[in-house]
C-alpha positions as CSV (number, residue, x, y, z in Angstrom):
1,M,-6.6,-5.0,-1.7
2,A,-4.1,-2.7,0.0
3,I,-3.8,-2.5,3.8
4,P,-5.3,0.8,4.9
5,V,-2.6,3.3,6.1
6,I,-3.8,5.8,8.7
7,N,-2.4,9.3,8.8
8,P,-2.3,10.1,12.6
9,L,-2.3,13.9,12.0
10,Q,-5.3,13.8,9.6
11,L,-7.1,11.4,12.0
12,G,-6.5,13.8,14.9
13,L,-7.7,16.8,12.9
14,G,-10.8,14.8,11.8
15,L,-11.6,13.8,15.4
16,G,-11.2,17.5,16.5
17,L,-13.6,18.7,13.8
18,A,-16.1,16.0,14.5
19,L,-16.0,16.9,18.2
20,I,-16.7,20.6,17.5
21,V,-19.6,19.8,15.2
22,S,-21.0,17.3,17.7
23,L,-20.8,19.6,20.6
24,L,-22.5,22.4,18.6
25,A,-25.3,20.0,17.6
26,Y,-25.6,18.9,21.3
27,R,-26.0,22.5,22.4
28,L,-28.7,23.0,19.7
29,D,-30.6,20.0,21.0
30,S,-30.0,18.1,17.7
31,L,-28.1,15.3,19.4
32,S,-28.5,13.5,22.8
33,E,-25.4,12.8,24.9
34,S,-25.0,9.3,23.4
35,G,-25.7,10.8,20.0
36,A,-22.9,13.3,20.4
37,I,-20.4,10.6,21.5
38,A,-21.4,8.4,18.5
39,A,-21.2,11.4,16.1
40,T,-17.8,12.3,17.4
41,C,-16.4,8.8,16.9
42,L,-18.1,8.3,13.5
43,G,-17.4,11.7,12.2
44,G,-13.8,11.5,13.4
45,L,-13.4,8.2,11.4
46,V,-15.1,9.7,8.3
47,F,-13.2,13.1,8.4
48,G,-9.9,11.5,9.5
49,L,-9.7,8.7,6.9
50,G,-11.7,10.3,4.1
51,G,-10.6,13.9,4.3
52,L,-12.5,16.9,3.0
53,P,-14.5,15.1,0.3
54,W,-16.1,12.7,2.8
55,A,-16.5,15.4,5.3
56,A,-18.5,17.4,2.7
57,L,-20.9,14.5,2.3
58,L,-21.4,13.9,6.0
59,L,-21.8,17.6,6.8
60,G,-24.1,18.0,3.8
61,F,-26.4,15.4,5.3
62,F,-26.1,16.4,8.9
63,I,-26.5,20.2,8.5
64,T,-29.5,20.1,6.1
65,S,-31.3,17.3,8.0
66,T,-30.8,19.1,11.2
67,F,-32.2,22.3,9.7
68,F,-35.3,20.7,8.4
69,S,-35.8,18.8,11.6
70,R,-35.9,22.1,13.5
71,L,-38.0,23.7,10.8
72,A,-40.8,21.1,11.2
73,R,-40.3,20.7,15.0
74,A,-43.6,22.5,15.9
75,R,-45.6,20.3,13.5
76,K,-43.9,17.1,14.6
77,A,-44.6,17.9,18.3
78,I,-48.3,17.4,17.6
79,L,-47.5,14.0,16.0
80,G,-44.9,13.1,18.7
81,E,-47.1,10.3,19.9
82,K,-46.3,8.4,16.7
83,Y,-42.6,8.4,16.9
84,A,-40.4,6.3,19.1
85,K,-37.9,9.1,19.7
86,D,-37.8,12.9,19.6
87,D,-35.7,15.2,17.3
88,R,-32.5,14.7,19.4
89,R,-30.7,11.8,17.6
90,D,-29.2,9.2,19.9
91,A,-26.3,6.9,19.2
92,W,-28.4,4.3,17.5
93,Q,-29.9,6.8,15.1
94,V,-26.4,8.2,14.3
95,L,-25.1,4.8,13.6
96,A,-28.1,3.8,11.5
97,N,-27.8,6.8,9.3
98,G,-24.0,7.0,9.0
99,G,-22.6,3.6,9.8
100,V,-22.6,2.3,6.2
101,A,-20.8,5.5,5.0
102,A,-18.2,5.0,7.7
103,L,-17.5,1.4,6.4
104,A,-17.3,2.8,2.9
105,V,-14.6,5.2,4.0
106,I,-12.5,2.3,5.3
107,W,-13.0,0.6,2.0
108,Q,-11.9,3.7,0.2
109,T,-8.6,3.9,2.2
110,A,-7.9,0.3,1.0
111,Q,-8.9,1.0,-2.6
112,P,-8.3,4.7,-3.1
113,A,-8.5,4.6,-6.9
114,S,-11.8,2.7,-7.0
115,P,-15.0,4.7,-7.5
116,L,-17.2,2.1,-5.8
117,P,-16.6,3.0,-2.2
118,W,-17.4,6.7,-3.0
119,L,-20.7,5.7,-4.7
120,V,-21.7,3.3,-1.9
121,G,-21.0,5.8,0.9
122,A,-22.6,8.7,-1.0
123,A,-25.7,6.6,-1.7
124,A,-26.0,5.5,1.9
125,L,-26.0,9.1,3.1
126,A,-28.3,10.1,0.2
127,A,-30.9,7.5,1.4
128,A,-30.6,8.8,5.0
129,N,-31.0,12.4,3.8
130,A,-33.9,11.5,1.6
131,D,-35.7,9.7,4.4
132,T,-35.0,12.6,6.8
133,W,-36.3,15.3,4.3
134,A,-39.3,13.2,3.5
135,T,-40.2,12.7,7.2
136,E,-39.6,16.3,8.2
137,L,-41.2,18.0,5.2
138,G,-43.9,15.4,4.5
139,V,-45.7,16.2,7.8
140,L,-46.2,19.7,6.4
141,S,-48.4,18.4,3.6
142,S,-52.0,19.5,3.5
143,Q,-53.0,16.1,2.3
144,S,-53.3,13.0,4.5
145,P,-50.7,10.4,3.6
146,R,-51.5,7.1,2.0
147,R,-50.0,3.8,3.2
148,I,-47.4,2.8,0.5
149,L,-48.8,-0.8,0.8
150,G,-52.5,-0.8,0.0
151,G,-53.0,2.9,-0.6
152,E,-55.4,3.6,2.2
153,R,-55.4,7.0,4.0
154,V,-53.5,7.0,7.3
155,E,-52.9,9.6,10.0
156,P,-49.9,12.0,9.4
157,G,-46.7,10.5,10.9
158,S,-47.8,6.9,10.5
159,A,-45.1,4.5,9.5
160,G,-45.2,3.7,5.8
161,G,-47.4,6.7,5.0
162,V,-46.3,8.7,1.9
163,T,-47.4,12.0,0.4
164,T,-46.5,13.8,-2.8
165,L,-44.7,16.5,-0.9
166,G,-42.7,13.9,1.1
167,T,-41.7,12.0,-2.0
168,L,-40.6,15.2,-3.7
169,A,-38.6,16.1,-0.6
170,A,-37.0,12.6,-0.6
171,L,-36.0,13.1,-4.3
172,C,-34.5,16.5,-3.5
173,G,-32.7,15.2,-0.4
174,A,-31.1,12.4,-2.4
175,M,-30.2,14.7,-5.2
176,W,-28.5,17.1,-2.7
177,I,-26.0,14.5,-1.6
178,A,-25.6,13.2,-5.1
179,L,-24.6,16.8,-6.2
180,L,-22.0,16.9,-3.5
181,A,-20.7,13.5,-4.6
182,A,-20.5,14.6,-8.2
183,L,-18.8,17.9,-7.5
184,F,-16.3,17.0,-4.8
185,P,-14.9,13.5,-5.4
186,P,-11.7,12.3,-3.7
187,P,-8.6,13.5,-5.6
188,L,-7.6,10.0,-7.0
189,L,-11.0,9.7,-8.7
190,R,-10.9,13.0,-10.5
191,P,-8.7,12.2,-13.6
192,Q,-11.2,9.7,-15.0
193,F,-14.3,10.9,-13.2
194,S,-17.7,11.6,-14.8
195,A,-20.1,13.6,-12.7
196,L,-23.4,12.8,-14.5
197,P,-23.4,9.0,-13.9
198,V,-22.5,9.7,-10.2
199,L,-25.4,12.2,-10.0
200,L,-27.9,9.7,-11.4
201,I,-26.7,6.7,-9.5
202,V,-26.6,8.3,-6.1
203,T,-29.9,10.2,-6.6
204,L,-31.8,7.0,-7.7
205,S,-30.2,4.8,-5.1
206,G,-30.9,7.3,-2.3
207,L,-34.6,7.7,-3.4
208,M,-35.0,3.9,-3.7
209,G,-33.5,3.5,-0.2
210,S,-36.1,5.9,1.2
211,L,-38.9,4.0,-0.5
212,V,-37.5,0.8,1.1
213,D,-37.8,2.6,4.4
214,S,-41.5,3.3,3.7
215,F,-42.2,-0.3,2.6
216,L,-40.6,-1.7,5.7
217,G,-42.4,0.8,7.9
218,A,-45.7,-0.2,6.4
219,G,-45.2,-3.9,6.4
220,V,-42.8,-5.3,8.9
221,Q,-41.6,-2.6,11.3
222,V,-42.7,-3.3,14.8
223,M,-45.7,-1.2,16.0
224,Y,-47.4,-0.9,19.3
225,Y,-50.8,0.3,20.5
226,C,-51.7,2.7,23.3
227,P,-55.0,1.6,24.9
228,S,-55.5,5.0,26.6
229,C,-55.0,7.2,23.6
230,R,-56.3,4.5,21.2
231,K,-53.5,5.2,18.8
232,E,-50.7,3.1,17.2
233,T,-47.2,4.2,18.0
234,E,-43.5,3.3,17.8
235,R,-43.0,4.0,21.5
236,H,-42.5,1.1,23.9
237,P,-42.8,0.1,26.7
238,Q,-44.6,3.4,27.6
239,H,-46.5,5.9,25.5
240,R,-46.1,9.7,26.0
241,C,-49.2,9.6,28.1
242,G,-47.6,7.2,30.5
243,S,-49.7,4.1,29.6
244,T,-48.0,0.8,28.8
245,T,-48.1,0.0,25.1
246,T,-49.0,-3.4,23.7
247,Y,-47.6,-5.2,20.6
248,L,-49.7,-4.5,17.5
249,R,-47.9,-5.9,14.4
250,G,-44.5,-6.3,12.7
251,W,-41.3,-8.0,13.5
252,R,-40.5,-7.4,17.2
253,W,-36.8,-7.0,16.5
254,L,-37.2,-4.5,13.7
255,N,-37.6,-1.0,15.2
256,N,-37.2,2.4,13.4
257,D,-33.5,2.4,13.9
258,G,-33.2,-1.0,12.2
259,V,-35.4,0.2,9.3
260,N,-33.1,3.2,8.9
261,A,-30.1,1.0,8.8
262,I,-31.6,-1.2,6.1
263,C,-32.6,1.9,4.2
264,T,-29.0,3.1,3.9
265,L,-27.7,-0.4,3.3
266,S,-30.1,-1.1,0.5
267,A,-29.2,2.2,-1.2
268,A,-25.5,1.3,-0.9
269,L,-26.0,-2.1,-2.4
270,L,-28.0,-0.7,-5.3
271,A,-25.3,2.0,-6.0
272,G,-22.6,-0.6,-5.9
273,M,-24.4,-2.8,-8.4
274,M,-25.1,0.2,-10.7
275,G,-21.6,1.6,-10.3
276,K,-20.1,-1.8,-11.3
277,V,-22.0,-1.6,-14.6
278,L,-22.0,2.1,-15.4
279,I,-18.7,3.3,-13.8
280,P,-16.3,0.4,-14.1
281,T,-12.8,0.8,-12.7
282,P,-10.4,1.8,-15.5
283,S,-9.3,-1.3,-17.3
284,L,-5.6,-1.0,-16.9
285,P,-3.5,-4.1,-17.3
286,S,-2.6,-5.5,-13.9
287,A,0.7,-6.8,-12.8
288,A,-0.7,-10.3,-12.7
289,L,-1.4,-10.1,-16.5
290,V,2.0,-8.8,-17.5
291,T,4.5,-10.6,-15.3
292,P,4.5,-13.8,-17.4
293,Q,6.0,-11.6,-20.2
294,P,9.8,-10.8,-20.2
295,V,10.3,-7.9,-17.8
296,G,13.3,-6.2,-16.4
297,L,14.4,-3.0,-14.8
298,S,17.9,-1.9,-13.7
299,L,18.6,1.3,-11.7
300,T,22.0,2.9,-11.5
301,S,23.6,6.3,-10.7
302,P,26.6,8.0,-12.1
303,A,27.2,9.5,-8.6
304,F,27.8,6.2,-6.8
305,S,27.7,2.5,-7.3
306,A,25.5,0.0,-5.5
307,G,26.7,-0.6,-1.9
308,D,29.1,2.4,-2.0
309,M,29.1,5.5,0.1
310,I,26.9,8.3,-1.2
311,P,29.0,11.5,-1.9
312,S,28.5,14.3,0.7
313,Q,27.1,16.8,-1.9
314,Y,23.9,14.7,-1.9
315,T,23.5,14.9,1.9
316,C,22.4,17.4,4.5
317,E,26.0,18.1,5.3
318,S,26.6,19.8,1.9
319,A,24.4,21.0,-1.0
320,D,21.7,18.4,-0.3
321,R,21.1,17.9,-4.1
322,S,19.3,14.9,-5.5
323,P,21.7,12.5,-7.3
324,A,21.3,11.7,-11.0
325,L,19.7,8.3,-11.8
326,T,19.5,6.3,-14.9
327,W,17.6,3.1,-15.7
328,E,16.9,0.5,-18.4
329,V,13.6,-1.2,-18.7
330,T,12.2,-4.0,-20.8
331,A,8.7,-4.2,-19.2
332,P,5.8,-3.7,-21.7
333,E,2.9,-1.3,-21.2
334,V,4.8,1.1,-19.0
335,A,2.7,4.2,-18.6
336,S,4.7,6.1,-15.9
337,Y,7.3,5.6,-13.1
338,A,7.4,6.4,-9.4
339,L,10.5,6.7,-7.2
340,I,10.8,6.4,-3.4
341,M,14.0,7.0,-1.4
342,D,14.0,5.9,2.2
343,D,16.3,4.9,5.1
344,P,15.4,1.6,6.7
345,D,18.0,2.1,9.5
346,A,16.5,5.3,11.0
347,P,16.2,5.1,14.8
348,L,12.4,5.5,14.8
349,G,11.7,3.3,11.9
350,T,12.0,3.7,8.1
351,F,12.4,7.4,7.2
352,T,11.2,8.7,3.8
353,H,13.6,11.1,2.1
354,W,12.1,11.5,-1.4
355,V,8.7,10.8,-3.1
356,L,8.6,11.4,-6.9
357,Y,5.8,10.1,-9.2
358,N,4.1,10.9,-12.5
359,I,7.5,10.4,-14.2
360,P,6.8,10.2,-17.9
361,A,7.1,6.7,-19.5
362,E,9.6,7.9,-22.1
363,R,12.2,9.0,-19.5
364,R,15.2,6.8,-18.8
365,D,17.0,9.2,-16.4
366,L,16.6,11.8,-13.7
367,P,19.0,14.8,-13.7
368,E,21.0,15.9,-10.7
369,G,19.6,18.6,-8.4
370,I,15.8,18.4,-9.2
371,P,14.2,21.5,-7.7
372,N,12.3,21.0,-4.4
373,Q,8.9,22.0,-5.8
374,E,5.7,20.0,-6.2
375,T,5.5,19.9,-10.0
376,V,8.6,19.8,-12.1
377,P,7.8,20.0,-15.8
378,G,9.0,17.0,-17.8
379,I,10.2,15.2,-14.6
380,G,7.1,14.5,-12.5
381,T,5.3,15.3,-9.2
382,Q,7.1,15.4,-5.8
383,G,5.4,14.5,-2.6
384,R,6.2,15.4,1.0
385,N,9.1,13.6,2.7
386,D,9.4,12.8,6.5
387,F,11.3,16.1,7.0
388,G,8.0,17.7,6.3
389,R,9.2,19.2,3.0
390,V,8.3,18.7,-0.7
391,G,11.1,17.1,-2.8
392,Y,14.4,15.6,-2.0
393,G,15.9,15.5,1.5
394,G,19.4,13.9,1.5
395,P,20.9,11.4,4.0
396,C,21.3,13.0,7.4
397,P,21.9,10.1,9.9
398,P,23.0,10.5,13.5
399,P,26.6,9.8,14.3
400,G,27.4,6.1,14.3
401,K,27.2,3.2,11.9
402,P,26.4,4.1,8.3
403,H,22.8,3.8,7.2
404,R,21.5,2.2,4.1
405,Y,19.6,4.5,1.6
406,R,17.3,2.8,-0.9
407,F,16.3,4.4,-4.2
408,T,13.3,2.2,-5.4
409,L,12.0,2.8,-8.9
410,Y,8.5,1.4,-9.9
411,A,7.5,0.9,-13.5
412,L,3.7,1.4,-13.5
413,N,0.8,0.8,-15.9
414,L,-0.9,3.9,-14.4
415,P,-0.9,7.1,-16.5
416,P,1.1,10.1,-15.1
417,T,-2.1,11.8,-13.9
418,L,-2.0,11.1,-10.1
419,P,-2.9,14.1,-8.1
420,T,-0.5,16.3,-6.1
421,G,0.0,15.9,-2.4
422,L,0.6,12.1,-2.2
423,D,3.0,10.9,0.5
424,K,4.8,7.6,0.5
425,S,2.0,5.6,2.2
426,T,-0.7,7.0,-0.1
427,L,1.4,6.5,-3.2
428,L,2.0,2.9,-2.3
429,Q,-1.7,2.4,-1.8
430,T,-2.5,3.9,-5.1
431,I,0.1,1.9,-7.2
432,N,-0.8,-1.3,-5.5
433,N,-1.6,-4.0,-8.2
434,H,-0.2,-1.6,-10.9
435,V,3.5,-2.2,-10.5
436,L,4.9,-4.0,-13.5
437,V,8.4,-4.3,-12.2
438,S,10.6,-2.5,-9.7
439,A,14.4,-2.0,-9.0
440,T,16.3,-0.8,-6.0
441,L,19.7,1.0,-5.8
442,E,21.2,1.1,-2.4
443,G,23.9,3.4,-1.1
444,L,25.5,4.0,2.3
445,Y,26.2,7.1,4.3
446,G,27.4,7.7,7.8
447,R,28.8,10.4,10.1
């Protein structure tokens, strides 16, 4: 597993977006103060590490669940005696609903090409959404709910009570998140992505998670009794009427927040198991399988020899053209190449000058002066360097001792279908465990 690499700019933008959404929800009385703080931190993590696809999932859950909560607010006010908390989600509720998804985002940063983190995170949010829709819309049912264990009629709002309307709402809530997961996957999953299995897995897992919530609510969730109102309730130590509630049944440590957390976790586990079977990670040969075979890669340049000075026309002091490169390879199963040029002697740490990938397997050279554009037909895809530009940026060291400039070529068993927009850190994460062999050509330049 690769070590997650954090993009500070994206993390900062994600935190800012999460703060805006949380403040708006707080102003609309959808979040308490603690809930707004937790939502900012959790949302900043999800948005900052996961980018737009993960933000779409989280916002898809939060916006629709908030809408239906407000839609059914009047009806729920009548049943408020049943619930431990009001419609303003606090920190524990935010973490119970979104904590598993946040862990899945961290997993995705470590394994960006694996579909499992995406399935697990989407299923967790689908379960949270299904449970919310079932709760908020189920209370509008004209029929009294039945306890999922035993089937007897119970009062509306009772833990473990289900209705036909609520079950259909749960199905629709899970399907909504599944649709977002199927339509807007992370870029690295798109080349070999099939939407229908994702739609089915996330929908089924989300629905099953909401049913787990109902079973736990009916069987083991802690419930209390108000002697004044003569009603069971989740509220403790005091009921809405002010009377002290007494223990009635269930596990004392398992409140509604714990049930919600298990609901999302169970959906995530089910999605992970189904995804392992139905959506296996592409079976590309790994480096461990091919390294025992004869391999070799040599990288040279007609412009300079290893350890020599790089001519000025390839630097910022002149034409700033990329140098021609040639290589010989004996590694089997090569599907593409990737190239990274960097300066390990830069004052603020290693500086990236060039990121080039999706180089066709049949190439054995790169011409001089590759255009600084994202996609170069027949050559490959160029990422953004540390100058903030796409393509090649030549040596440009401060005056003093010459710096080393490393051109590292990677022979990969990955097909040349990686998405555009990868920087050095993301590219290295993606090709981790897919490098058959690599070679480095080092030149010098100083001013």
